[in-house]
C-alpha positions as CSV (number, residue, x, y, z in Angstrom):
1,X,0.0,0.0,0.0
2,X,1.1,3.5,-0.7
3,X,2.4,3.2,-4.3
4,X,1.7,5.8,-6.9
5,X,1.9,5.2,-10.7
6,X,1.6,8.1,-13.2
7,X,1.5,7.4,-16.9
8,X,1.4,9.9,-19.8
9,X,-0.4,12.4,-17.5
10,X,-1.5,15.7,-19.0
11,X,-3.8,18.5,-17.9
12,X,-5.2,21.3,-20.1
13,X,-7.6,24.1,-19.6
14,X,-9.7,25.9,-22.1
15,X,-8.9,29.5,-22.9
16,X,-11.5,31.7,-24.6
17,X,-10.6,34.9,-26.4
18,X,-13.7,36.7,-25.1
19,X,-16.4,36.2,-22.4
20,X,-19.0,35.4,-25.1
21,X,-16.9,32.8,-26.9
22,X,-17.7,30.1,-24.2
23,X,-21.5,30.8,-24.6
24,X,-21.3,30.6,-28.4
25,X,-19.4,27.3,-28.2
26,X,-22.2,25.9,-26.0
27,X,-25.0,27.2,-28.1
28,X,-23.4,26.5,-31.5
29,X,-21.3,23.3,-31.1
30,X,-21.6,22.6,-34.8
31,X,-19.7,25.8,-35.6
32,X,-16.5,24.4,-34.1
33,X,-14.4,25.1,-31.1
34,X,-13.8,28.7,-30.1
35,X,-11.2,28.0,-27.4
36,X,-7.5,27.2,-27.2
37,X,-6.0,24.6,-24.9
38,X,-3.5,25.7,-22.3
39,X,-1.5,22.7,-21.2
40,X,-0.5,23.0,-17.6
41,X,1.1,19.5,-17.5
42,X,2.3,17.3,-20.3
43,X,3.6,13.8,-20.6
44,X,4.3,13.3,-16.9
45,X,5.4,9.8,-16.0
46,X,6.8,8.4,-12.7
47,X,6.3,5.7,-10.1
48,X,6.7,6.0,-6.4
49,X,7.2,2.9,-4.3
50,X,5.5,2.5,-0.9
51,X,7.4,4.3,1.9
52,X,9.3,6.7,-0.4
53,X,9.6,10.4,0.6
54,X,9.5,12.4,-2.6
55,X,9.8,16.2,-2.9
56,X,8.3,18.2,-5.8
57,X,9.8,21.5,-6.6
58,X,9.5,24.1,-9.4
59,X,8.9,27.8,-9.9
60,X,5.4,29.3,-9.4
61,X,3.2,28.2,-12.2
62,X,5.2,25.1,-13.1
63,X,2.2,22.8,-12.4
64,X,3.1,21.3,-9.0
65,X,-0.2,22.0,-7.3
66,X,-2.1,20.8,-10.4
67,X,-0.2,17.5,-10.2
68,X,-1.1,17.0,-6.6
69,X,-4.8,17.7,-7.3
70,X,-4.7,15.1,-10.1
71,X,-3.1,12.5,-7.8
72,X,-5.7,13.2,-5.0
73,X,-8.6,13.1,-7.5
74,X,-9.8,16.7,-6.9
75,X,-9.5,17.3,-10.6
76,X,-9.4,15.0,-13.6
77,X,-6.6,14.6,-16.1
78,X,-7.1,15.6,-19.8
79,X,-5.0,12.6,-20.8
80,X,-3.1,9.8,-19.1
81,X,-3.8,7.8,-16.0
82,X,-3.0,7.8,-12.3
83,X,-3.1,4.7,-10.1
84,X,-2.6,5.0,-6.3
85,X,-2.9,2.3,-3.6
86,X,-4.1,3.1,-0.1
87,X,-5.6,5.9,1.8
88,X,-4.5,9.4,0.9
89,X,-4.3,12.3,3.4
90,X,-3.7,15.7,1.7
91,X,-3.1,19.3,2.7
92,X,-3.4,21.0,-0.7
93,X,-4.7,24.4,0.2
94,X,-5.0,26.1,3.5
95,X,-8.2,25.2,5.2
96,X,-9.4,23.2,2.2
97,X,-12.5,21.4,3.1
98,X,-13.3,23.5,6.2
99,X,-16.5,25.4,6.3
100,X,-15.8,29.0,7.6
101,X,-19.2,29.3,9.4
102,X,-18.8,26.1,11.4
103,X,-16.6,25.8,14.5
104,X,-13.3,24.0,14.6
105,X,-14.9,21.1,16.5
106,X,-17.7,20.8,13.9
107,X,-15.2,20.9,11.1
108,X,-13.2,18.1,12.8
109,X,-16.3,15.9,12.8
110,X,-17.1,16.7,9.1
111,X,-13.5,16.2,7.9
112,X,-13.3,12.9,9.8
113,X,-16.4,11.7,8.1
114,X,-14.9,12.6,4.7
115,X,-11.8,10.6,5.7
116,X,-14.0,7.6,6.2
117,X,-13.8,7.6,10.0
118,X,-16.8,6.4,12.0
119,X,-18.4,8.7,14.7
120,X,-16.9,6.6,17.4
121,X,-13.4,7.0,15.9
122,X,-13.8,10.7,15.5
123,X,-14.9,11.0,19.1
124,X,-11.9,9.0,20.3
125,X,-9.5,10.9,18.2
126,X,-10.8,14.5,18.9
127,X,-8.8,15.0,22.2
128,X,-5.6,14.0,20.4
129,X,-6.4,16.3,17.5
130,X,-7.0,19.2,19.8
131,X,-3.9,18.6,21.8
132,X,-1.7,18.5,18.7
133,X,-3.4,21.6,17.1
134,X,-3.2,23.5,20.4
135,X,-5.6,26.3,19.4
136,X,-7.2,26.6,22.8
137,X,-10.7,28.0,23.1
138,X,-10.8,28.9,19.4
139,X,-11.8,25.3,18.7
140,X,-15.4,26.4,19.5
141,X,-15.2,29.5,17.4
142,X,-16.1,29.8,13.7
143,X,-13.2,28.9,11.4
144,X,-13.6,32.3,9.6
145,X,-12.0,34.0,12.6
146,X,-9.0,31.8,12.6
147,X,-5.6,33.1,11.5
148,X,-3.8,31.3,8.6
149,X,-1.5,29.6,11.2
150,X,-4.5,28.3,13.2
151,X,-6.2,26.9,10.1
152,X,-3.0,25.1,9.2
153,X,-2.6,23.7,12.8
154,X,-6.1,22.3,12.7
155,X,-6.0,21.0,9.1
156,X,-2.7,19.2,9.7
157,X,-3.8,17.7,12.9
158,X,-7.0,16.4,11.3
159,X,-5.3,15.1,8.2
160,X,-2.7,13.2,10.1
161,X,-4.7,12.0,13.1
162,X,-4.5,8.5,11.6
163,X,-1.3,7.4,9.8
164,X,-2.2,7.5,6.0
165,X,-0.7,5.2,3.3
166,X,0.1,8.4,1.3
167,X,0.6,11.8,2.8
168,X,0.6,14.8,0.4
169,X,1.6,18.3,1.7
170,X,1.5,21.3,-0.6
171,X,3.5,24.2,1.0
172,X,0.9,24.4,3.8
173,X,3.4,24.2,6.6
174,X,5.0,27.5,5.4
175,X,2.5,29.6,7.4
176,X,3.1,27.9,10.7
177,X,5.4,29.0,13.5
178,X,8.7,27.3,14.0
179,X,7.6,25.3,17.0
180,X,4.6,23.8,15.3
181,X,6.6,23.1,12.1
182,X,8.9,21.1,14.2
183,X,6.0,19.1,15.6
184,X,4.7,18.5,12.1
185,X,8.1,17.4,10.7
186,X,8.5,15.0,13.6
187,X,5.1,13.4,12.9
188,X,5.9,13.3,9.1
189,X,9.3,11.6,9.9
190,X,7.6,9.1,12.2
191,X,5.0,8.2,9.6
192,X,7.6,7.8,6.8
193,X,9.6,5.5,9.0
194,X,6.5,3.5,9.6
195,X,5.9,3.1,5.8
196,X,3.9,6.1,4.8
197,X,4.6,7.4,1.3
198,X,5.3,11.2,1.3
199,X,4.7,13.7,-1.5
200,X,6.0,17.1,-0.3
201,X,5.9,20.4,-2.3
202,X,8.0,23.2,-0.9
203,X,10.2,26.1,-2.0
204,X,12.4,25.5,1.0
205,X,15.5,23.6,-0.2
206,X,16.6,22.7,3.3
207,X,13.2,21.1,4.1
208,X,13.2,19.1,1.0
209,X,16.7,17.8,1.6
210,X,15.9,16.9,5.2
211,X,12.6,15.2,4.5
212,X,13.0,13.6,1.1
213,X,15.2,11.0,-0.5
214,X,14.1,11.7,-4.0
215,X,12.9,14.8,-5.8
216,X,10.8,15.6,-8.9
217,X,11.6,18.9,-10.6
218,X,8.7,20.3,-12.6
219,X,9.7,22.8,-15.3
220,X,7.3,24.4,-17.7
221,X,4.7,21.7,-17.2
222,X,7.0,18.8,-17.8
223,X,9.1,16.5,-15.6
224,X,12.5,18.0,-16.1
225,X,14.3,15.8,-13.5
226,X,13.7,12.8,-11.3
227,X,16.5,11.9,-8.9
228,X,18.6,13.1,-6.0
229,X,17.1,16.1,-4.1
230,X,20.4,18.0,-4.3
231,X,20.6,17.9,-8.1
232,X,16.9,18.8,-8.4
233,X,17.3,21.8,-6.2
234,X,20.4,23.0,-8.2
235,X,18.4,22.8,-11.4
236,X,15.5,24.6,-9.7
237,X,17.8,27.4,-8.6
238,X,19.2,27.6,-12.1
239,X,15.7,28.2,-13.5
240,X,15.0,30.9,-10.9
241,X,18.2,32.7,-11.8
242,X,17.5,32.3,-15.5
243,X,14.2,34.1,-15.2
244,X,15.8,37.4,-14.2
245,X,15.5,40.4,-16.5
246,X,18.9,39.9,-18.1
247,X,17.3,37.5,-20.6
248,X,17.4,33.7,-20.3
249,X,18.9,33.3,-23.7
250,X,22.3,34.6,-22.4
251,X,22.5,31.8,-19.9
252,X,23.6,28.2,-20.4
253,X,22.6,25.7,-17.8
254,X,25.0,22.8,-17.8
255,X,24.0,19.2,-17.1
256,X,27.2,17.6,-16.0
257,X,30.9,18.1,-15.2
258,X,33.4,19.2,-17.8
259,X,35.7,22.0,-18.7
260,X,35.6,24.8,-21.3
261,X,38.5,25.9,-23.5
262,X,40.4,28.9,-22.1
263,X,41.4,32.0,-24.0
264,X,44.8,33.5,-23.9
265,X,45.9,36.7,-22.2
266,X,48.5,38.1,-19.8
267,X,47.7,36.3,-16.5
268,X,48.2,32.5,-15.8
269,X,44.7,32.5,-14.5
270,X,43.4,33.7,-17.8
271,X,44.8,30.6,-19.4
272,X,43.3,28.3,-16.8
273,X,40.4,26.0,-17.8
274,X,37.0,27.3,-16.9
275,X,35.2,25.4,-14.2
276,X,31.9,23.9,-15.1
277,X,30.2,22.7,-11.9
278,X,27.6,20.2,-11.1
279,X,24.2,19.9,-12.7
280,X,22.2,23.1,-12.4
281,X,25.2,25.3,-12.8
282,X,24.9,28.5,-14.9
283,X,27.3,30.0,-17.4
284,X,27.1,33.2,-19.4
285,X,29.3,34.8,-22.1
286,X,30.3,37.6,-19.7
287,X,32.6,35.7,-17.2
288,X,34.1,32.3,-16.3
289,X,35.2,31.0,-12.9
290,X,38.8,29.7,-13.3
291,X,39.8,29.0,-9.7
292,X,38.5,28.1,-6.2
293,X,40.8,27.3,-3.4
294,X,41.4,27.7,0.3
295,X,44.8,29.1,1.2
296,X,46.5,29.5,4.6
297,X,48.4,32.4,6.1
298,X,51.5,31.5,4.0
299,X,49.5,31.4,0.7
300,X,49.6,27.6,0.4
301,X,46.5,25.8,-0.9
302,X,44.7,23.7,1.7
303,X,42.2,20.9,1.0
304,X,42.2,19.6,4.6
305,X,41.5,22.2,7.2
306,X,41.5,21.9,11.0
307,X,38.3,23.2,12.5
308,X,38.4,26.8,13.8
309,X,41.6,27.6,11.9
310,X,41.6,30.9,10.0
311,X,41.8,30.4,6.2
312,X,41.1,32.5,3.1
313,X,38.7,31.3,0.3
314,X,40.0,32.7,-3.0
315,X,37.8,32.7,-6.1
316,X,39.1,33.8,-9.5
317,X,36.9,35.0,-12.4
318,X,37.9,35.6,-16.0
319,X,36.1,38.7,-17.3
320,X,35.0,38.9,-20.9
321,X,32.9,42.0,-20.9
322,X,32.8,45.3,-18.9
323,X,30.6,45.3,-15.7
324,X,29.9,48.3,-13.5
325,X,29.1,46.5,-10.2
326,X,30.4,42.9,-10.0
327,X,29.8,40.9,-6.8
328,X,31.1,37.5,-5.9
329,X,29.8,35.0,-3.4
330,X,30.0,31.5,-2.1
331,X,27.9,28.7,-0.4
332,X,29.1,25.9,1.8
333,X,27.0,22.7,1.9
334,X,27.4,19.4,3.7
335,X,27.3,15.9,2.2
336,X,23.4,16.0,2.4
337,X,23.3,19.2,0.4
338,X,22.2,21.3,3.3
339,X,23.4,24.9,3.1
340,X,25.5,25.8,6.2
341,X,26.5,29.2,5.1
342,X,26.0,31.6,2.2
343,X,26.9,35.2,1.5
344,X,28.4,37.5,-1.2
345,X,30.3,40.8,-1.4
346,X,27.0,42.8,-1.9
347,X,25.5,41.3,1.3
348,X,28.7,42.1,3.1
349,X,28.5,45.8,2.0
350,X,31.6,45.5,-0.1
351,X,32.0,46.7,-3.8
352,X,35.0,45.4,-5.8
353,X,34.4,48.1,-8.3
354,X,34.1,48.1,-12.2
355,X,35.9,45.5,-14.2
356,X,36.8,45.5,-17.9
357,X,37.0,42.8,-20.5
358,X,40.4,41.0,-20.4
359,X,40.8,41.4,-16.6
360,X,40.8,38.7,-13.9
361,X,38.8,39.5,-10.8
362,X,40.3,37.7,-7.8
363,X,38.2,37.9,-4.6
364,X,39.1,36.6,-1.1
365,X,36.9,35.8,1.9
366,X,38.8,35.4,5.2
367,X,37.0,33.1,7.6
368,X,37.3,30.6,10.3
369,X,35.7,27.2,9.5
370,X,34.0,26.4,12.9
371,X,32.4,23.3,11.4
372,X,31.9,19.7,12.5
373,X,34.6,17.3,11.1
374,X,33.3,16.1,7.8
375,X,33.4,16.7,4.0
376,X,31.9,19.8,2.5
377,X,31.5,21.3,-1.0
378,X,31.7,24.9,-2.3
379,X,29.3,26.6,-4.7
380,X,30.4,30.0,-6.1
381,X,28.8,32.7,-8.1
382,X,29.3,36.1,-9.8
383,X,26.7,38.7,-10.4
384,X,26.4,42.3,-11.6
385,X,24.3,45.1,-10.1
386,X,23.3,44.1,-6.6
387,X,20.0,45.1,-5.1
388,X,17.5,44.3,-2.4
389,X,18.8,41.5,0.0
390,X,21.3,39.8,-2.3
391,X,19.6,39.8,-5.8
392,X,21.4,40.8,-8.9
393,X,20.6,42.5,-12.1
394,X,22.7,40.0,-14.1
395,X,23.8,36.5,-13.1
396,X,27.2,35.9,-14.8
397,X,28.0,32.5,-13.4
398,X,26.7,30.2,-10.7
399,X,28.6,27.0,-10.2
400,X,27.6,24.2,-7.9
401,X,30.1,22.1,-6.1
402,X,33.2,23.3,-7.9
403,X,35.4,22.3,-5.0
404,X,35.4,20.1,-1.9
405,X,37.3,20.2,1.3
406,X,37.6,18.3,4.5
407,X,37.4,19.7,8.0
408,X,39.4,17.8,10.7
409,X,38.7,17.9,14.5
410,X,40.4,20.7,16.4
411,X,42.3,19.0,19.2
412,X,42.4,22.3,21.1
413,X,38.6,22.8,21.0
414,X,35.9,21.5,23.4
415,X,34.2,18.2,22.6
416,X,30.9,19.0,20.8
417,X,28.4,17.8,18.2
418,X,26.1,19.5,15.8
419,X,26.9,21.5,12.6
420,X,28.9,24.5,13.9
421,X,31.0,25.2,17.0
422,X,29.4,28.1,18.8
423,X,32.4,28.3,21.1
424,X,30.4,28.8,24.3
425,X,32.0,30.3,27.4
426,X,31.1,28.6,30.6
427,X,30.8,30.2,34.0
428,X,29.0,29.2,37.2
429,X,28.2,30.3,40.7
430,X,27.1,28.4,43.8
431,X,25.0,30.2,46.4
């Protein structure tokens, strides 16, 4: 139980040029169709085994929510077929299925009946539902007075009061507070360990990486990638960056490792081979990244670093066109793909200044790697024209996992566990 099989799935909606066209098509069917089909999803095929935790990501409008509605049966496909096994619990839209004029307690009873629970089961489960939702006296108030967070609390509590064979969550947890989210994720993890199949839609890369072992990337209504969550997220980020106003035609998203031919000039770094990066990396004609390395105080390259030691991350970019406001940045991820730290020169309030074609821009970030002993990867990027909280007018290159390094235990440090050493100072008093 809990398997899902999708074959040749497609969903299209009719678009009419005027408000009268629909009426004319109904009244005069012999005159031919007056609409055009807008395909939201096309040729989607995949299978999910029982117990798998699968993320679904994509930009807004990619078709993620439509796919979930098709799987749950709330809308019907235009072509193709879906076969699922077992009971499905779904949180597709905030408060979906709740009647705003009825109280939370009344909506619990109605939602339980829709889930196929008997009156006795609903009565027995209600105290547990209320305890998990923790909305207090509002349970006897109309749902229309609930905040979005309260609606989500009650909806999740009801949908998961009994472990389903398939659990589908569409971004609903984004409105909850951090403490309730932790409760939800703990319950989701417990259910998946017990064999529940999970379909989880989110724009949070960290959440997808933590919850899911597989990820579907939906791009422009098609299944663009099905595989490891880290690679799917990299491709998703590449599409996000490619949608900026600089024009997607200037960007080339790579699908694997390799190296580009270098062009000659005065500096040895100009002659170096351009780095390509992992799937989802972005290149543009304006600049190449030709070097990423950690160096110590003596200028020697370091691939193995003792935790807490001061090092410098040096990134070299070969510039092919003039840019008025270039900014470089980096991202450190662990072996699961979780981002541990990310920043760039714009976010640091630094401006390297204009660069010209034929120059090499070499940037350095001095830092202490207070990380847990393990292996890590580096993602680097170069943009032009910073604005807002770290966005850029132009994305010149964005390369995933161009380098890796190892952090060793610091024998001089305290014994600790976690992701980063917060270097606590201990004191005490006895009275």
